[in-house]
C-alpha positions in Angstrom: 6.9 -6.9 6.0 5.4 -4.3 4.4 4.7 -4.5 0.0 3.3 -1.9 -2.2 1.1 -3.2 -5.3 0.8 -1.3 -8.2 -2.4 -1.5 -10.2 -3.4 0.6 -13.5 -6.2 0.0 -15.3 -7.2 0.6 -19.1 -8.7 4.0 -20.0 -12.6 1.3 -20.5 -11.9 -0.1 -17.5 -15.5 -0.9 -15.0 -13.5 0.5 -11.4 -15.4 -1.3 -9.6 -15.6 -4.6 -11.7 -12.1 -4.8 -12.0 -10.2 -2.5 -9.2 -12.7 -2.2 -5.7 -14.5 -5.5 -5.7 -11.6 -7.8 -6.5 -9.9 -5.9 -3.6 -12.8 -6.5 -1.5 -12.6 -10.4 -2.3 -8.9 -9.9 -1.3 -8.9 -7.6 1.9 -11.9 -8.5 3.3 -10.6 -10.5 5.9 -8.1 -8.1 6.8 -10.2 -5.5 8.5 -12.0 -8.8 11.3 -10.2 -7.5 14.8 -7.9 -10.7 14.3 -7.6 -11.4 10.4 -8.0 -15.4 8.6 -5.1 -15.0 6.2 -1.1 -14.0 6.7 -1.8 -10.9 4.0 -3.4 -8.0 5.5 -4.4 -4.9 3.5 -2.9 -1.4 5.2 -4.9 0.8 3.3 -4.3 2.3 -0.7 -4.8 5.2 -2.4 -5.4 5.9 -6.5 -5.7 8.8 -9.1 -8.6 9.3 -10.6 -7.6 10.2 -13.5 -4.8 7.2 -14.3 -7.1 4.9 -12.7 -3.9 3.7 -11.2 -3.7 2.9 -8.0 -1.8 2.1 -5.0 -1.9 -0.3 -1.7 0.1 -0.9 0.8 0.3 -4.6 2.0 1.6 -6.7 5.0 3.3 -10.3 4.7 5.5 -12.3 5.6 7.1 -12.4 2.4 6.8 -12.1 -0.9 6.0 -15.3 -2.3 2.7 -14.8 0.3 1.9 -11.6 -1.1 2.0 -12.7 -4.7 -0.6 -15.8 -4.2 -3.0 -13.4 -2.9 -3.1 -10.3 -5.4 -2.0 -12.3 -8.9 -5.9 -11.6 -9.7 -5.9 -8.4 -9.5 -6.4 -6.8 -13.3 -4.3 -5.1 -14.6 -0.9 -5.7 -11.3 1.6 -3.8 -12.4 4.3 -4.3 -9.4 4.9 -5.8 -6.1 7.5 -3.5 -4.0 9.1 -4.6 -0.5 8.5 -1.0 1.2 9.4 0.6 4.8 5.8 2.5 6.1 7.0 5.3 8.3 3.7 6.8 10.3 3.8 8.6 13.8 4.0 5.5 15.5 6.7 4.1 14.1 10.3 4.3 15.2 11.2 6.5 12.3 9.3 8.8 13.7 12.0 10.5 15.9 14.3 9.8 13.4 11.9 12.2 10.6 11.7 14.6 13.3 15.3 15.0 13.7 16.4 15.3 10.2 13.8 18.4 9.7 14.8 19.9 12.6 18.5 19.6 11.1 17.2 20.4 8.0 15.3 24.0 9.5 18.2 24.9 11.1 21.0 24.6 8.7 19.3 25.9 5.9 17.7 27.9 7.4 13.8 27.0 7.1 10.6 27.5 9.0 
């Protein structure tokens, strides 16, 4: 299962101490060829100005992920999500939908 974890730090927060270092501690094992933990960090993004971060994880269930990420300062939410990229089966569906839209609305 894939989960999106949201974290928001306060305006005076130190990004290195309150986001980068805790996250590195949690996910360093994820970048190994064979991670030891069942929770794997898949990537993330963030907004520099607002200090809000979005992290994508894979975990066997909500409880397993919650146990790992609960130490992140400013943790806002953990939500189960679907992940679509060019390697997933949903790619064909997206391409088909885009084609239908272009044909229906004259988009190019």
